[in-house]
C-alpha positions in Angstrom: 61.6 90.2 89.1 62.6 90.0 92.8 62.7 86.2 92.7 64.8 86.2 89.5 67.2 88.7 90.9 67.5 86.6 94.1 68.2 83.5 92.1 70.9 85.2 90.1 72.6 86.7 93.2 72.4 83.3 94.9 74.0 81.6 91.9 76.9 84.1 91.9 77.3 83.7 95.7 77.7 79.9 95.3 80.1 80.4 92.4 82.2 82.9 94.2 82.2 80.9 97.4 82.9 77.5 95.9 85.5 78.1 93.3 87.1 74.7 94.0 90.2 73.7 92.1 89.5 71.5 89.1 91.6 69.4 86.8 92.6 71.9 84.2 96.3 72.0 83.1 95.9 75.3 81.4 94.5 76.9 84.5 97.3 75.5 86.6 99.9 76.8 84.2 98.4 80.2 84.2 98.2 80.4 88.0 101.9 79.4 88.0 102.5 82.3 85.7 100.8 84.6 88.2 103.3 83.4 90.8 106.2 84.0 88.4 105.0 87.6 87.8 104.8 88.1 91.6 108.3 86.7 92.1 109.9 88.8 89.3 108.2 91.9 90.6 109.4 91.3 94.1 106.2 92.1 96.0 102.8 90.4 96.6 100.3 90.0 93.8 96.6 89.3 94.6 94.5 88.4 91.6 91.1 86.8 90.9 89.2 86.7 87.7 85.7 85.3 87.6 83.8 83.8 84.6 80.3 85.2 85.0 78.7 82.3 83.1 80.4 79.3 84.7 81.4 80.7 88.1 84.9 79.4 87.6 87.8 81.5 88.7 91.5 82.1 88.1 93.5 83.4 91.0 96.5 83.8 93.3 96.3 85.0 96.9 92.6 85.5 96.2 91.6 85.1 99.8 94.2 87.5 101.3 93.2 90.9 102.4 94.3 94.1 100.5 93.4 97.7 100.9 90.7 99.1 98.6 92.6 102.4 98.1 90.4 104.4 95.6 88.9 101.2 94.1 86.0 101.4 96.6 84.7 104.4 94.5 83.3 102.0 91.8 81.0 100.5 94.5 80.2 104.0 95.8 79.1 105.1 92.4 77.1 101.9 92.0 75.4 102.6 95.3 74.4 106.1 94.2 72.9 104.8 91.0 71.1 101.9 92.6 69.5 104.0 95.4 68.4 106.5 92.7 66.8 103.6 90.7 65.0 102.4 93.8 63.7 105.9 94.6 65.6 106.1 97.9 67.5 109.2 96.8 67.5 111.4 93.8 70.8 111.3 92.0 69.9 114.7 90.5 69.9 116.4 93.9 72.2 119.4 93.8 74.7 119.7 96.7 77.4 122.2 97.7 80.6 122.0 99.5 83.3 124.3 100.9 87.0 124.9 100.2 87.8 123.0 103.4 86.3 119.9 101.9 88.9 119.9 99.0 92.0 117.8 99.2 94.6 116.3 96.9 93.2 114.7 93.8 89.9 116.7 93.7 89.9 118.1 90.1 86.1 118.1 89.6 85.1 119.4 93.0 87.8 122.1 92.8 86.4 123.2 89.4 82.8 123.2 90.7 83.5 124.8 94.1 81.4 127.9 93.4 78.4 126.1 91.7 78.2 122.6 93.3 77.0 119.6 91.4 74.5 116.7 91.4 75.1 113.5 93.3 75.2 111.8 89.9 78.0 114.1 88.7 79.9 113.5 91.9 79.5 109.7 91.4 80.7 110.0 87.8 83.8 112.0 88.6 84.8 110.0 91.7 84.7 106.9 89.4 86.3 108.3 86.3 88.9 110.6 87.9 89.0 109.4 91.5 88.0 112.8 92.9 88.6 112.3 96.7 86.5 115.2 97.9 83.6 113.9 95.8 83.9 110.5 97.4 83.8 112.0 100.9 80.8 114.3 100.0 78.9 111.2 98.8 79.8 109.1 101.8 78.6 111.9 104.1 75.4 112.2 102.2 74.6 108.5 102.1 75.4 107.5 105.7 79.2 107.2 105.9 81.6 104.3 105.3 79.3 102.0 107.2 76.6 102.6 104.6 78.8 101.4 101.8 79.8 98.3 103.9 76.0 97.6 104.3 75.6 97.9 100.5 78.3 95.3 100.0 76.5 93.0 102.6 73.3 93.5 100.6 75.2 92.2 97.6 76.2 89.1 99.5 79.8 90.3 100.2 80.6 89.6 103.8 84.4 90.3 103.3 84.7 93.9 101.9 84.5 96.7 104.4 85.0 100.5 104.5 85.8 102.1 107.8 87.2 105.5 107.1 87.1 108.3 104.5 89.7 109.8 102.3 92.7 110.0 102.8 92.9 108.0 106.0 91.5 104.8 104.3 94.7 104.5 102.3 96.8 103.9 105.4 96.5 100.1 105.7 99.7 98.4 106.9 99.9 94.6 106.6 97.5 92.9 109.1 95.1 95.9 109.2 91.5 94.8 108.7 90.0 98.2 108.2 89.2 99.4 104.6 90.1 96.0 103.1 88.7 93.3 100.8 90.1 90.3 99.0 90.4 89.7 95.3 87.8 86.9 95.2 85.2 88.9 97.2 85.6 92.0 95.1 85.5 90.2 91.7 82.4 88.4 92.8 80.8 91.6 94.0 81.5 93.3 90.6 79.9 90.3 88.9 76.8 90.7 91.0 76.6 94.4 90.4 77.2 94.3 86.6 75.9 91.0 85.5 74.0 89.3 88.4 71.0 91.7 88.8 72.6 93.6 91.8 72.0 96.9 89.9 68.9 97.9 88.0 69.6 97.6 84.2 70.0 101.3 83.6 72.2 101.8 86.7 74.4 98.9 85.6 74.7 100.2 82.1 75.6 103.7 83.4 78.3 102.3 85.7 79.8 100.1 83.0 80.0 103.2 80.7 81.8 105.2 83.4 84.2 102.4 84.1 85.0 102.0 80.4 85.6 105.8 80.1 87.9 105.8 83.2 91.5 106.7 82.0 93.5 105.8 85.1 93.7 102.1 84.4 95.0 102.1 80.9 98.5 101.1 82.1 97.2 98.3 84.4 95.1 95.3 83.6 93.6 96.8 80.4 97.2 97.2 79.0 97.5 93.4 78.9 94.2 92.7 77.0 94.0 92.1 73.3 93.1 95.1 71.2 89.4 95.4 70.7 88.3 93.7 73.9 85.7 95.9 75.7 86.6 96.5 79.3 86.3 99.0 82.2 87.9 99.4 85.6 88.6 101.4 88.7 92.1 101.9 90.1 93.5 102.7 93.4 97.0 103.6 94.6 98.5 104.1 98.0 102.1 105.3 98.5 102.2 105.7 102.3 105.4 105.8 104.3 105.9 102.7 106.4 103.6 100.4 104.5 105.2 100.2 101.0 103.1 101.0 97.9 99.9 99.4 96.8 98.5 99.4 93.2 94.9 98.2 92.6 92.8 97.6 89.5 89.3 96.1 89.5 86.9 95.9 86.7 85.2 93.9 83.9 86.2 92.4 80.6 83.9 91.5 77.7 85.8 89.4 75.3 84.2 88.9 71.9 82.1 85.7 71.6 82.1 84.7 75.2 80.6 85.6 78.6 82.0 88.6 80.5 84.6 88.3 83.2 85.2 90.4 86.3 88.6 90.9 87.9 90.2 92.3 91.0 94.0 92.7 91.1 96.3 94.1 93.8 100.1 94.5 93.8 101.8 95.4 97.0 105.4 96.6 96.5 107.8 96.6 99.5 109.1 100.0 98.7 107.5 103.4 99.2 107.6 105.0 95.8 107.9 108.7 95.1 105.2 108.5 92.4 103.6 106.0 90.2 106.0 103.1 89.6 105.9 101.8 86.0 107.1 98.4 87.1 104.3 97.9 89.6 101.7 98.9 87.1 103.3 96.5 84.6 102.8 93.7 87.1 99.1 94.3 86.9 99.3 94.5 83.1 101.0 91.1 83.0 98.2 89.8 85.2 95.7 91.2 82.7 97.5 89.3 79.9 97.3 86.1 81.9 93.6 86.6 82.5 93.1 87.2 78.8 94.8 83.9 77.9 92.5 82.1 80.4 89.5 83.8 78.8 90.5 82.9 75.3 90.7 79.2 76.4 
């Protein structure tokens, strides 16, 4: 099993690293459409979709760094599930926290302040509803941001990094290295986790179920997919004065009759928005439609 897993991870590493351009007019036209979406939106669009069977990719600005925002929480949930599968921790361990641990966007931890919750529950609700306090509690329990960075390195990802906790990790002005990844690295990591043996089978199935049940991305990439395509994701958003606004969506797509895809999309708007900007989310939905056209051949 270890040898098979190593071979699968190695294959994905080669696929993600190589991703050399190939003579495909359809791919070239679709990548041109990604550039058009970016130009019409007025910001910067980073996109990478990976075919988990062939290792081929579709992308734009796929090697440029963008902030994770809350999208790191998918990997944090994966880490909890995998460490539990390996017996390193028990995801059923019950933990408590205080009112001082709560912050904005902490619906589950606020509701469960008096009773606490298991690590598994914290992982589920930081994935599904982006509970910030839950993410910080899990990071503190598992060894801090550096532990998640080490988990990514274990998956063969030498790009992604987490340096701070919520909410500071959302302050990532252009040129900042901390708390960043790039679209190709994150799409490849998701492929390893979900389809390349990076997670134990039950852990991978659990994570995919949580990602599918996550409601926050329904206006982003998934809004551009054909009806009936099975998919799941994790979003992130940063609206921080002085750095514009960043909208993130990463996840998986399982089109009928073909191998799954993973994707990582980032749209950086030059303006600082007062709230969620429909036009910025629509740029990610348009990227989703382009990815779907590529998947459909």
